[in-house]
Biopython code that builds the backbone (N, CA, C, O; Angstrom):
import numpy as np
from Bio.PDB.StructureBuilder import StructureBuilder

atoms = [
    (1, "MET", "N", (-15.854, -13.014, 12.039)),
    (1, "MET", "CA", (-14.427, -13.554, 12.448)),
    (1, "MET", "C", (-13.527, -13.191, 11.275)),
    (1, "MET", "O", (-12.419, -12.718, 11.529)),
    (2, "PHE", "N", (-13.879, -13.358, 10.106)),
    (2, "PHE", "CA", (-12.932, -13.532, 9.014)),
    (2, "PHE", "C", (-12.822, -11.865, 8.682)),
    (2, "PHE", "O", (-11.707, -11.478, 8.332)),
    (3, "THR", "N", (-13.966, -10.807, 8.775)),
    (3, "THR", "CA", (-13.950, -9.534, 8.539)),
    (3, "THR", "C", (-12.715, -8.923, 9.615)),
    (3, "THR", "O", (-11.816, -8.238, 9.128)),
    (4, "TYR", "N", (-12.735, -9.231, 11.175)),
    (4, "TYR", "CA", (-11.987, -8.909, 11.777)),
    (4, "TYR", "C", (-10.627, -9.143, 11.790)),
    (4, "TYR", "O", (-9.941, -8.299, 12.366)),
    (5, "ILE", "N", (-10.034, -10.170, 11.248)),
    (5, "ILE", "CA", (-8.678, -10.841, 10.740)),
    (5, "ILE", "C", (-8.420, -10.058, 9.553)),
    (5, "ILE", "O", (-7.248, -9.835, 9.251)),
    (6, "PHE", "N", (-9.469, -9.562, 8.759)),
    (6, "PHE", "CA", (-8.987, -9.076, 7.590)),
    (6, "PHE", "C", (-8.607, -7.379, 7.687)),
    (6, "PHE", "O", (-7.680, -6.855, 7.069)),
    (7, "VAL", "N", (-9.635, -6.604, 8.694)),
    (7, "VAL", "CA", (-9.514, -5.324, 8.817)),
    (7, "VAL", "C", (-8.005, -5.164, 9.720)),
    (7, "VAL", "O", (-7.243, -4.228, 9.475)),
    (8, "ILE", "N", (-7.707, -6.158, 10.739)),
    (8, "ILE", "CA", (-6.266, -6.122, 11.494)),
    (8, "ILE", "C", (-5.203, -6.281, 10.398)),
    (8, "ILE", "O", (-4.217, -5.553, 10.511)),
    (9, "TYR", "N", (-5.258, -7.176, 9.287)),
    (9, "TYR", "CA", (-4.253, -7.489, 8.408)),
    (9, "TYR", "C", (-4.183, -6.002, 7.624)),
    (9, "TYR", "O", (-3.166, -5.311, 7.562)),
    (10, "LEU", "N", (-5.306, -5.707, 7.120)),
    (10, "LEU", "CA", (-5.010, -4.237, 6.424)),
    (10, "LEU", "C", (-4.577, -3.352, 7.212)),
    (10, "LEU", "O", (-3.922, -2.519, 6.585)),
    (11, "ILE", "N", (-4.656, -3.074, 8.644)),
    (11, "ILE", "CA", (-4.146, -2.318, 9.437)),
    (11, "ILE", "C", (-2.457, -2.402, 9.473)),
    (11, "ILE", "O", (-1.600, -1.520, 9.446)),
    (12, "ILE", "N", (-2.398, -3.544, 9.530)),
    (12, "ILE", "CA", (-0.787, -4.010, 9.694)),
    (12, "ILE", "C", (0.177, -3.810, 8.678)),
    (12, "ILE", "O", (1.311, -3.347, 8.810)),
    (13, "ILE", "N", (-0.616, -4.363, 7.240)),
    (13, "ILE", "CA", (0.024, -4.043, 6.066)),
    (13, "ILE", "C", (0.268, -2.438, 5.751)),
    (13, "ILE", "O", (1.313, -2.016, 5.256)),
    (14, "ASN", "N", (-0.687, -1.735, 6.059)),
    (14, "ASN", "CA", (-0.857, -0.381, 5.788)),
    (14, "ASN", "C", (0.025, 0.163, 6.742)),
    (14, "ASN", "O", (0.658, 1.107, 6.268)),
    (15, "LEU", "N", (0.339, -0.135, 8.111)),
    (15, "LEU", "CA", (1.505, 0.428, 8.839)),
    (15, "LEU", "C", (3.035, 0.208, 8.101)),
    (15, "LEU", "O", (3.958, 1.009, 7.957)),
    (16, "ILE", "N", (2.902, -1.228, 7.696)),
    (16, "ILE", "CA", (4.237, -1.656, 7.359)),
    (16, "ILE", "C", (4.643, -0.676, 5.920)),
    (16, "ILE", "O", (5.794, -0.288, 5.723)),
    (17, "ALA", "N", (3.625, -0.405, 5.093)),
    (17, "ALA", "CA", (3.842, 0.468, 3.821)),
    (17, "ALA", "C", (4.201, 1.751, 4.388)),
    (17, "ALA", "O", (5.154, 2.335, 3.871)),
    (18, "TYR", "N", (3.675, 2.222, 5.242)),
    (18, "TYR", "CA", (4.156, 3.498, 5.878)),
    (18, "TYR", "C", (5.341, 3.671, 6.273)),
    (18, "TYR", "O", (6.083, 4.596, 5.944)),
    (19, "ILE", "N", (5.641, 2.553, 7.194)),
    (19, "ILE", "CA", (7.185, 2.245, 7.485)),
    (19, "ILE", "C", (8.291, 2.120, 6.540)),
    (19, "ILE", "O", (9.378, 2.688, 6.650)),
    (20, "PHE", "N", (7.911, 1.287, 5.550)),
    (20, "PHE", "CA", (8.660, 1.312, 4.560)),
    (20, "PHE", "C", (9.140, 2.425, 3.645)),
    (20, "PHE", "O", (10.291, 2.765, 3.370)),
    (21, "THR", "N", (7.865, 2.948, 3.205)),
    (21, "THR", "CA", (8.072, 4.402, 2.683)),
    (21, "THR", "C", (8.636, 5.534, 3.110)),
    (21, "THR", "O", (9.175, 6.350, 2.363)),
    (22, "SER", "N", (8.519, 5.656, 4.580)),
    (22, "SER", "CA", (9.271, 6.626, 5.194)),
    (22, "SER", "C", (10.533, 6.309, 5.602)),
    (22, "SER", "O", (11.278, 7.282, 5.718)),
    (23, "TYR", "N", (11.014, 5.200, 5.864)),
    (23, "TYR", "CA", (12.269, 4.828, 5.789)),
    (23, "TYR", "C", (13.291, 5.086, 4.543)),
    (23, "TYR", "O", (14.431, 5.550, 4.533)),
    (24, "ASP", "N", (12.403, 4.581, 3.438)),
    (24, "ASP", "CA", (13.313, 4.733, 1.927)),
    (24, "ASP", "C", (13.513, 6.161, 1.863)),
    (24, "ASP", "O", (14.647, 6.538, 1.567)),
    (25, "LYS", "N", (12.456, 7.182, 2.126)),
    (25, "LYS", "CA", (12.680, 8.412, 1.922)),
    (25, "LYS", "C", (13.971, 9.039, 2.913)),
    (25, "LYS", "O", (14.820, 9.811, 2.468)),
    (26, "MET", "N", (13.938, 8.613, 4.145)),
    (26, "MET", "CA", (14.801, 9.104, 5.004)),
    (26, "MET", "C", (16.417, 8.761, 4.394)),
    (26, "MET", "O", (17.382, 9.526, 4.407)),
    (27, "ALA", "N", (16.357, 7.555, 3.943)),
    (27, "ALA", "CA", (17.694, 6.558, 3.721)),
    (27, "ALA", "C", (17.947, 7.518, 2.260)),
    (27, "ALA", "O", (19.112, 7.859, 2.055)),
    (28, "SER", "N", (17.158, 7.842, 1.514)),
    (28, "SER", "CA", (17.557, 8.433, 0.286)),
    (28, "SER", "C", (18.114, 9.693, 0.742)),
    (28, "SER", "O", (19.091, 10.083, 0.104)),
    (29, "LYS", "N", (17.693, 10.450, 1.747)),
    (29, "LYS", "CA", (18.388, 11.653, 2.120)),
    (29, "LYS", "C", (20.012, 11.295, 2.809)),
    (29, "LYS", "O", (21.113, 11.778, 2.544)),
    (30, "THR", "N", (19.669, 10.447, 3.596)),
    (30, "THR", "CA", (21.214, 10.086, 4.399)),
    (30, "THR", "C", (22.085, 9.047, 3.486)),
    (30, "THR", "O", (22.787, 8.369, 4.235)),
    (31, "ARG", "N", (22.253, 8.731, 2.226)),
    (31, "ARG", "CA", (22.672, 7.959, 1.479)),
    (31, "ARG", "C", (22.524, 6.243, 2.531)),
    (31, "ARG", "O", (23.656, 5.790, 2.699)),
    (32, "LYS", "N", (21.855, 5.699, 2.924)),
    (32, "LYS", "CA", (21.934, 4.680, 3.525)),
    (32, "LYS", "C", (21.258, 3.514, 2.385)),
    (32, "LYS", "O", (20.856, 3.854, 1.273)),
    (33, "ARG", "N", (21.221, 2.102, 2.895)),
    (33, "ARG", "CA", (20.833, 1.282, 2.221)),
    (33, "ARG", "C", (19.215, 1.368, 1.695)),
    (33, "ARG", "O", (18.493, 1.310, 2.691)),
    (34, "ARG", "N", (18.553, 1.468, 0.653)),
    (34, "ARG", "CA", (17.441, 2.045, 0.088)),
    (34, "ARG", "C", (16.714, 0.613, -0.232)),
    (34, "ARG", "O", (17.302, -0.393, -0.630)),
    (35, "ILE", "N", (15.359, 0.729, 0.016)),
    (35, "ILE", "CA", (14.182, -0.266, -0.100)),
    (35, "ILE", "C", (13.850, -0.324, -1.797)),
    (35, "ILE", "O", (13.371, 0.689, -2.307)),
    (36, "SER", "N", (14.066, -1.304, -2.488)),
    (36, "SER", "CA", (13.895, -1.257, -4.054)),
    (36, "SER", "C", (12.595, -1.227, -4.203)),
    (36, "SER", "O", (11.744, -1.739, -3.477)),
    (37, "GLU", "N", (12.424, -0.449, -5.422)),
    (37, "GLU", "CA", (10.938, 0.057, -6.145)),
    (37, "GLU", "C", (10.047, -1.474, -6.167)),
    (37, "GLU", "O", (8.828, -1.463, -5.995)),
    (38, "ASN", "N", (10.756, -2.677, -6.381)),
    (38, "ASN", "CA", (9.933, -3.995, -6.216)),
    (38, "ASN", "C", (9.288, -4.237, -5.247)),
    (38, "ASN", "O", (8.093, -4.535, -5.229)),
    (39, "THR", "N", (10.102, -4.122, -4.232)),
    (39, "THR", "CA", (9.576, -4.548, -2.601)),
    (39, "THR", "C", (8.675, -3.587, -2.061)),
    (39, "THR", "O", (7.930, -3.888, -1.129)),
    (40, "LEU", "N", (8.692, -2.065, -2.753)),
    (40, "LEU", "CA", (7.526, -1.085, -2.224)),
    (40, "LEU", "C", (6.316, -1.418, -3.052)),
    (40, "LEU", "O", (5.220, -1.344, -2.495)),
    (41, "LEU", "N", (6.394, -1.845, -4.558)),
    (41, "LEU", "CA", (5.358, -2.187, -5.110)),
    (41, "LEU", "C", (4.811, -3.578, -4.449)),
    (41, "LEU", "O", (3.610, -3.693, -4.207)),
    (42, "PHE", "N", (5.698, -4.591, -4.177)),
    (42, "PHE", "CA", (4.896, -5.677, -3.604)),
    (42, "PHE", "C", (3.905, -5.345, -2.505)),
    (42, "PHE", "O", (2.792, -5.820, -2.278)),
    (43, "ILE", "N", (4.682, -4.295, -1.813)),
    (43, "ILE", "CA", (3.886, -4.147, -0.330)),
    (43, "ILE", "C", (2.660, -3.540, -0.611)),
    (43, "ILE", "O", (1.732, -3.518, 0.198)),
    (44, "GLY", "N", (2.604, -2.820, -2.239)),
    (44, "GLY", "CA", (1.487, -2.226, -2.493)),
    (44, "GLY", "C", (0.506, -3.189, -2.865)),
    (44, "GLY", "O", (-0.683, -3.005, -2.607)),
    (45, "LEU", "N", (0.926, -4.211, -3.458)),
    (45, "LEU", "CA", (-0.165, -5.254, -3.970)),
    (45, "LEU", "C", (-0.642, -6.122, -2.980)),
    (45, "LEU", "O", (-1.680, -6.746, -3.206)),
    (46, "LEU", "N", (0.236, -6.327, -1.408)),
    (46, "LEU", "CA", (-0.275, -7.234, -0.476)),
    (46, "LEU", "C", (-1.311, -6.442, 0.044)),
    (46, "LEU", "O", (-1.870, -7.042, 0.962)),
    (47, "GLY", "N", (-1.977, -4.906, -0.258)),
    (47, "GLY", "CA", (-2.838, -4.229, 0.376)),
    (47, "GLY", "C", (-2.466, -2.700, 1.144)),
    (47, "GLY", "O", (-3.179, -1.880, 1.722)),
    (48, "GLY", "N", (-1.148, -2.750, 0.877)),
    (48, "GLY", "CA", (-0.472, -1.442, 1.685)),
    (48, "GLY", "C", (-0.706, -0.242, 0.430)),
    (48, "GLY", "O", (-0.186, 0.832, 0.732)),
    (49, "SER", "N", (-1.323, -0.254, -0.771)),
    (49, "SER", "CA", (-1.141, 0.627, -1.701)),
    (49, "SER", "C", (-1.518, 2.017, -1.173)),
    (49, "SER", "O", (-0.843, 3.041, -1.276)),
    (50, "ALA", "N", (-3.006, 1.839, -0.447)),
    (50, "ALA", "CA", (-3.538, 3.378, 0.020)),
    (50, "ALA", "C", (-2.400, 4.078, 0.942)),
    (50, "ALA", "O", (-2.099, 5.253, 0.733)),
    (51, "ALA", "N", (-1.861, 3.424, 1.830)),
    (51, "ALA", "CA", (-1.183, 4.082, 2.949)),
    (51, "ALA", "C", (-0.012, 4.356, 2.226)),
    (51, "ALA", "O", (0.371, 5.489, 2.516)),
    (52, "MET", "N", (0.826, 3.731, 1.293)),
    (52, "MET", "CA", (1.844, 3.972, 0.766)),
    (52, "MET", "C", (1.631, 5.224, -0.569)),
    (52, "MET", "O", (2.646, 5.869, -0.832)),
    (53, "TYR", "N", (0.488, 5.513, -1.290)),
    (53, "TYR", "CA", (0.527, 6.525, -2.078)),
    (53, "TYR", "C", (0.310, 7.740, -1.042)),
    (53, "TYR", "O", (0.905, 8.798, -1.248)),
    (54, "ILE", "N", (-0.398, 7.617, -0.116)),
    (54, "ILE", "CA", (-1.007, 8.786, 0.489)),
    (54, "ILE", "C", (0.522, 9.328, 1.535)),
    (54, "ILE", "O", (0.786, 10.485, 1.863)),
    (55, "THR", "N", (1.191, 8.272, 1.813)),
    (55, "THR", "CA", (2.408, 8.676, 2.590)),
    (55, "THR", "C", (3.589, 9.091, 1.546)),
    (55, "THR", "O", (4.408, 9.903, 1.976)),
    (56, "MET", "N", (3.738, 8.660, 0.348)),
    (56, "MET", "CA", (4.488, 9.110, -0.784)),
    (56, "MET", "C", (4.222, 10.780, -1.020)),
    (56, "MET", "O", (5.116, 11.627, -1.025)),
    (57, "LYS", "N", (2.482, 11.089, -1.251)),
    (57, "LYS", "CA", (2.169, 12.665, -1.768)),
    (57, "LYS", "C", (2.804, 13.344, -0.726)),
    (57, "LYS", "O", (3.654, 14.179, -1.038)),
    (58, "LEU", "N", (2.459, 13.069, 0.896)),
    (58, "LEU", "CA", (2.628, 13.591, 1.975)),
    (58, "LEU", "C", (4.232, 14.112, 2.260)),
    (58, "LEU", "O", (4.571, 15.212, 2.697)),
    (59, "ILE", "N", (4.998, 13.111, 1.922)),
    (59, "ILE", "CA", (6.800, 13.491, 2.063)),
    (59, "ILE", "C", (7.619, 13.674, 0.843)),
    (59, "ILE", "O", (8.840, 13.654, 0.691)),
    (60, "HIS", "N", (6.339, 13.916, -0.250)),
    (60, "HIS", "CA", (7.080, 13.991, -1.476)),
    (60, "HIS", "C", (8.152, 12.966, -1.992)),
    (60, "HIS", "O", (9.301, 13.176, -2.381)),
    (61, "HIS", "N", (7.565, 11.997, -1.903)),
    (61, "HIS", "CA", (8.513, 10.648, -2.067)),
    (61, "HIS", "C", (8.264, 9.994, -3.201)),
    (61, "HIS", "O", (7.244, 9.308, -3.273)),
    (62, "LYS", "N", (9.253, 10.099, -4.410)),
    (62, "LYS", "CA", (8.940, 9.137, -5.652)),
    (62, "LYS", "C", (7.879, 9.855, -6.302)),
    (62, "LYS", "O", (7.432, 9.288, -7.299)),
    (63, "THR", "N", (7.349, 10.982, -5.987)),
    (63, "THR", "CA", (6.128, 11.304, -6.700)),
    (63, "THR", "C", (6.354, 11.962, -8.265)),
    (63, "THR", "O", (5.493, 12.563, -8.908)),
    (64, "ARG", "N", (7.629, 11.702, -8.652)),
    (64, "ARG", "CA", (7.944, 11.867, -10.215)),
    (64, "ARG", "C", (8.053, 10.306, -10.928)),
    (64, "ARG", "O", (8.452, 10.176, -12.085)),
    (65, "HIS", "N", (7.661, 9.188, -10.110)),
    (65, "HIS", "CA", (7.484, 7.933, -10.459)),
    (65, "HIS", "C", (6.406, 7.439, -11.106)),
    (65, "HIS", "O", (5.700, 6.722, -10.396)),
    (66, "SER", "N", (6.058, 7.583, -12.189)),
    (66, "SER", "CA", (4.428, 7.119, -12.849)),
    (66, "SER", "C", (4.286, 5.741, -12.259)),
    (66, "SER", "O", (3.192, 5.398, -11.812)),
    (67, "ILE", "N", (5.431, 4.844, -12.227)),
    (67, "ILE", "CA", (4.731, 3.641, -11.727)),
    (67, "ILE", "C", (4.285, 3.749, -10.041)),
    (67, "ILE", "O", (3.546, 2.965, -9.445)),
    (68, "PHE", "N", (4.647, 4.388, -9.746)),
    (68, "PHE", "CA", (4.004, 4.650, -8.218)),
    (68, "PHE", "C", (2.672, 5.546, -8.161)),
    (68, "PHE", "O", (1.652, 5.256, -7.535)),
    (69, "MET", "N", (2.880, 6.660, -8.917)),
    (69, "MET", "CA", (1.710, 7.632, -8.892)),
    (69, "MET", "C", (0.788, 7.545, -9.659)),
    (69, "MET", "O", (-0.118, 8.371, -9.549)),
    (70, "VAL", "N", (0.722, 6.613, -10.592)),
    (70, "VAL", "CA", (-0.289, 5.588, -11.293)),
    (70, "VAL", "C", (-0.481, 4.072, -10.888)),
    (70, "VAL", "O", (-1.596, 3.572, -11.029)),
    (71, "GLY", "N", (0.375, 3.463, -10.483)),
    (71, "GLY", "CA", (0.672, 1.821, -10.375)),
    (71, "GLY", "C", (-0.175, 1.875, -8.958)),
    (71, "GLY", "O", (-0.968, 0.964, -8.718)),
    (72, "LEU", "N", (0.008, 2.947, -8.038)),
    (72, "LEU", "CA", (-0.251, 2.609, -6.570)),
    (72, "LEU", "C", (-2.067, 2.672, -6.809)),
    (72, "LEU", "O", (-2.717, 1.654, -6.571)),
    (73, "PRO", "N", (-2.647, 3.733, -7.210)),
    (73, "PRO", "CA", (-4.182, 4.164, -7.327)),
    (73, "PRO", "C", (-4.871, 3.066, -8.092)),
    (73, "PRO", "O", (-6.040, 2.712, -7.937)),
    (74, "PHE", "N", (-3.924, 2.535, -9.004)),
    (74, "PHE", "CA", (-4.808, 1.380, -10.066)),
    (74, "PHE", "C", (-4.762, -0.138, -9.063)),
    (74, "PHE", "O", (-5.719, -0.905, -8.962)),
    (75, "ILE", "N", (-3.703, -0.285, -8.531)),
    (75, "ILE", "CA", (-3.845, -1.422, -7.426)),
    (75, "ILE", "C", (-4.669, -1.093, -6.405)),
    (75, "ILE", "O", (-5.125, -2.055, -5.788)),
    (76, "PHE", "N", (-4.987, -0.036, -6.055)),
    (76, "PHE", "CA", (-6.117, 0.217, -5.003)),
    (76, "PHE", "C", (-7.367, -0.115, -5.323)),
    (76, "PHE", "O", (-8.026, -0.869, -4.607)),
    (77, "ILE", "N", (-7.858, 0.445, -6.506)),
    (77, "ILE", "CA", (-8.907, 0.447, -7.473)),
    (77, "ILE", "C", (-9.224, -1.132, -7.748)),
    (77, "ILE", "O", (-10.319, -1.678, -7.616)),
    (78, "VAL", "N", (-8.284, -1.590, -8.065)),
    (78, "VAL", "CA", (-8.252, -3.292, -8.197)),
    (78, "VAL", "C", (-8.546, -4.134, -7.199)),
    (78, "VAL", "O", (-9.259, -5.125, -7.356)),
    (79, "GLU", "N", (-7.998, -3.784, -6.071)),
    (79, "GLU", "CA", (-7.765, -4.403, -4.645)),
    (79, "GLU", "C", (-9.689, -4.030, -4.175)),
    (79, "GLU", "O", (-10.348, -4.892, -3.595)),
    (80, "MET", "N", (-10.278, -2.695, -4.549)),
    (80, "MET", "CA", (-11.269, -2.628, -3.963)),
    (80, "MET", "C", (-12.441, -3.201, -4.545)),
    (80, "MET", "O", (-13.463, -3.509, -3.931)),
    (81, "ILE", "N", (-12.186, -3.348, -6.007)),
    (81, "ILE", "CA", (-12.969, -4.279, -7.002)),
    (81, "ILE", "C", (-13.271, -5.653, -6.482)),
    (81, "ILE", "O", (-14.425, -6.070, -6.378)),
    (82, "LEU", "N", (-11.889, -6.554, -6.064)),
    (82, "LEU", "CA", (-12.128, -7.538, -5.804)),
    (82, "LEU", "C", (-12.363, -7.796, -4.353)),
    (82, "LEU", "O", (-12.514, -8.993, -4.111)),
    (83, "PHE", "N", (-12.439, -6.975, -3.290)),
    (83, "PHE", "CA", (-12.713, -7.000, -2.058)),
    (83, "PHE", "C", (-14.331, -6.787, -2.220)),
    (83, "PHE", "O", (-14.924, -7.723, -1.684)),
    (84, "ILE", "N", (-15.121, -5.921, -2.745)),
    (84, "ILE", "CA", (-16.400, -6.064, -3.047)),
    (84, "ILE", "C", (-17.043, -7.247, -3.574)),
    (84, "ILE", "O", (-18.136, -7.681, -3.210)),
    (85, "PHE", "N", (-16.158, -7.818, -4.607)),
    (85, "PHE", "CA", (-16.644, -9.028, -5.230)),
    (85, "PHE", "C", (-16.488, -10.347, -4.266)),
    (85, "PHE", "O", (-17.129, -11.378, -4.472)),
    (86, "VAL", "N", (-15.715, -10.214, -3.370)),
    (86, "VAL", "CA", (-15.433, -11.442, -2.313)),
    (86, "VAL", "C", (-16.500, -11.267, -1.339)),
    (86, "VAL", "O", (-17.136, -12.286, -1.073)),
    (87, "ALA", "N", (-16.861, -10.079, -0.693)),
    (87, "ALA", "CA", (-17.414, -9.817, 0.263)),
    (87, "ALA", "C", (-19.041, -9.896, -0.022)),
    (87, "ALA", "O", (-19.882, -10.127, 0.847)),
    (88, "LYS", "N", (-19.295, -9.667, -1.350)),
    (88, "LYS", "CA", (-20.539, -10.008, -1.829)),
    (88, "LYS", "C", (-20.575, -11.416, -2.195)),
    (88, "LYS", "O", (-21.723, -11.695, -2.540)),
    (89, "SER", "N", (-20.075, -12.061, -2.239)),
    (89, "SER", "CA", (-20.258, -13.449, -2.597)),
    (89, "SER", "C", (-19.939, -14.047, -1.235)),
    (89, "SER", "O", (-20.292, -15.226, -1.265)),
    (90, "LEU", "N", (-19.517, -13.789, -0.276)),
    (90, "LEU", "CA", (-19.448, -14.543, 0.930)),
    (90, "LEU", "C", (-20.471, -14.231, 1.657)),
    (90, "LEU", "O", (-20.850, -15.067, 2.477)),
    (91, "HIS", "N", (-21.190, -12.930, 1.541)),
    (91, "HIS", "CA", (-22.485, -12.378, 2.118)),
    (91, "HIS", "C", (-21.598, -11.792, 3.417)),
    (91, "HIS", "O", (-21.876, -12.171, 4.555)),
    (92, "LEU", "N", (-20.853, -11.141, 3.245)),
    (92, "LEU", "CA", (-19.701, -10.470, 4.317)),
    (92, "LEU", "C", (-21.016, -9.215, 4.949)),
    (92, "LEU", "O", (-21.314, -9.212, 6.143)),
    (93, "PHE", "N", (-21.511, -8.478, 4.197)),
    (93, "PHE", "CA", (-22.098, -7.186, 4.587)),
    (93, "PHE", "C", (-23.515, -7.379, 4.132)),
    (93, "PHE", "O", (-23.878, -6.766, 3.128)),
    (94, "GLY", "N", (-24.182, -8.003, 4.633)),
    (94, "GLY", "CA", (-25.594, -8.335, 4.462)),
    (94, "GLY", "C", (-26.154, -8.438, 3.024)),
    (94, "GLY", "O", (-27.340, -8.716, 2.842)),
]
sb = StructureBuilder()
sb.init_structure("model")
sb.init_model(0)
sb.init_chain("A")
sb.init_seg("    ")
for serial, (resi, resn, name, xyz) in enumerate(atoms, 1):
    if name == "N":
        sb.init_residue(resn, " ", resi, " ")
    sb.init_atom(name, np.array(xyz, "f"), 0.0, 1.0, " ", f" {name:<3s}", serial, name[0])
structure = sb.get_structure()
């Protein structure tokens, strides 16, 4: 049961990451209110780092900001290590 809830959570947080990143790109072009970099990084920390990084690369948004181009992959790697550690300790995958 935990695994299904976790997968649904990851889908939702990555969808949110995609929406926020896309909105911030649109806002930057139309001079609307932007989403702060801290908020974007926080969404990445919550589990949206993969979708945010891919979206940024695809729409060419914040690709010159090393905090995103280095930080998001780093966050993703750390999250995967933690996930594997927790999954093994809880015997989620055999």
